[in-house]
C-alpha atoms as one frame of an Amber mdcrd trajectory, in Angstrom:
protein
  -0.001   0.003  -0.002   1.387   3.406  -0.950   1.498   6.300   1.488  -0.642
   9.219   0.415   0.578  12.770   1.038  -2.455  14.551   2.468  -1.006  18.067
   2.301  -3.035  20.320   0.130  -1.470  21.781  -2.996  -2.449  25.467  -3.147
  -4.336  26.513  -6.239  -4.243  30.045  -7.601  -8.013  30.478  -6.991  -7.908
  29.415  -3.292  -8.763  32.144  -0.791  -5.844  33.196   1.407  -6.071  31.131
   4.604  -6.060  32.805   7.986  -5.532  31.258  11.400  -8.444  29.043  12.423
 -10.060  29.705  15.774 -11.494  27.146  18.193 -14.969  28.477  17.355 -14.584
  27.812  13.643 -15.633  24.209  13.091 -14.516  22.132  10.143 -17.633  21.800
   7.998 -18.047  18.286   6.544 -20.316  17.032   3.760 -21.066  13.281   3.656
 -21.700  11.684   0.256 -22.713   8.005   0.257 -25.553   6.050  -1.315 -26.011
   3.982   1.857 -28.166   5.880   4.342 -26.967   3.695   7.203 -23.349   4.698
   6.544 -24.377   8.351   6.258 -25.922   8.122   9.741 -22.819   6.451  11.196
 -20.531   9.089   9.710 -22.767  11.938  10.917 -22.529  10.542  14.446 -18.749
  10.256  14.088 -18.496  13.860  12.918 -20.759  15.092  15.719 -18.587  13.226
  18.253 -15.390  14.843  16.917 -14.554  18.119  18.592 -14.186  20.974  16.115
 -16.120  19.250  13.302 -19.720  19.618  12.173 -21.750  17.815   9.530 -23.325
  20.416   7.247 -25.131  18.065   4.863 -25.408  14.735   3.147 -25.946  13.521
  -0.401 -26.768  10.129  -1.919 -24.893  10.361  -5.241 -21.835  11.942  -6.786
 -23.943  14.403  -8.764 -25.905  15.436  -5.708 -22.642  15.694  -3.765 -21.203
  18.097  -6.329 -24.351  20.265  -6.110 -24.304  20.210  -2.300 -20.582  21.042
  -2.198 -21.120  24.012  -4.512 -24.036  25.231  -2.391 -22.720  24.481   1.119
 -18.978  25.111   0.526 -17.799  22.523   3.093 -14.181  22.313   4.246 -14.088
  18.534   3.817 -16.098  16.058   1.766 -16.237  12.402   2.850 -17.310  10.622
  -0.318 -17.944   6.985  -1.144 -15.868   5.738  -4.078 -18.575   3.524  -5.595
 -22.034   4.974  -6.100 -24.637   4.690  -8.845 -24.163   7.280 -11.584 -21.193
   9.512 -10.856 -18.759   7.742  -8.559 -16.608   9.366  -5.915 -13.408   9.648
  -7.968 -15.203  11.360 -10.842 -17.070  13.643  -8.443 -13.744  14.567  -6.771
 -12.280  15.412 -10.219 -15.277  17.603 -11.024 -15.110  19.425  -7.671 -11.431
  20.100  -8.258 -12.118  21.317 -11.792 -14.781  23.701 -10.467 -12.275  25.172
  -8.028 -14.042  23.915  -4.925 -11.472  24.217  -2.111 -12.858  21.312  -0.036
 -10.522  18.508   0.991 -11.978  15.334  -0.514 -11.599  12.080   1.375 -12.756
   9.072  -0.583 -14.065   6.237   1.571 -14.382   2.704   0.346 -15.507  -0.676
   1.602 -12.848  -2.131  -0.733  -9.702  -2.509   1.407  -7.579  -2.975  -1.731
  -8.426   0.434  -3.095  -5.654   2.694  -1.817  -4.504   4.561  -4.882  -5.886
   7.816  -6.192  -5.311   8.501  -9.891  -2.297  10.726 -10.473  -3.023  14.424
 -10.111  -5.995  14.012  -7.762  -6.055  15.823  -4.420  -7.923  13.204  -2.462
  -7.134  10.551   0.111  -8.604   7.047   0.091  -9.627   5.570   3.433 -11.214
   2.181   4.140 -14.693   2.713   5.629 -13.950   0.450   8.594 -10.913   2.558
   9.594 -12.753   5.886   9.628 -12.707   7.179  13.210 -12.404  10.464  15.121
  -8.609  10.409  15.307  -8.262   9.637  11.580 -10.731  12.396  10.717  -8.621
  14.846  12.770  -5.375  13.535  11.250  -6.681  13.870   7.686  -7.596  17.485
   8.433  -4.408  18.363  10.307  -2.065  16.786   7.769  -3.608  18.739   4.927
  -2.759  21.990   6.708  -6.139  23.423   5.824  -8.114  26.249   7.357 -11.896
  26.184   7.579 -13.565  28.183   4.779 -15.448  30.215   7.425 -12.123  31.425
   8.852 -10.688  32.550   5.519 -10.554  36.264   4.759
């Protein structure tokens, strides 16, 4: 399994980050076609200090629309969904200039590679926990959108 560098590559259209404050939560969008998993992830986010779930979507297309509307800091997105899958949705978000950190989640333990040039991490669903959520955020060096000037 290859190690993925979670640091975010700045893009010319990104807002200039400012220092995050303890009152600025990391806003997370959950995109998964399984409602049960959405509920589990919402509970995980709610139990993680400094994070809040701002919405959920059931498909890649709906996730793109929600991300454009809600402007989350992080998107937890299933890799395999009917219609537009997570990898394609991540590509489209990146192409639209959406600054959210995309974390692809998958039930397939063997899926650990992101196509070259993508700014996403791949995490097995069963390993998603509060400490990993925090690590993914901290290692990317990101600042919540709400704290950006």
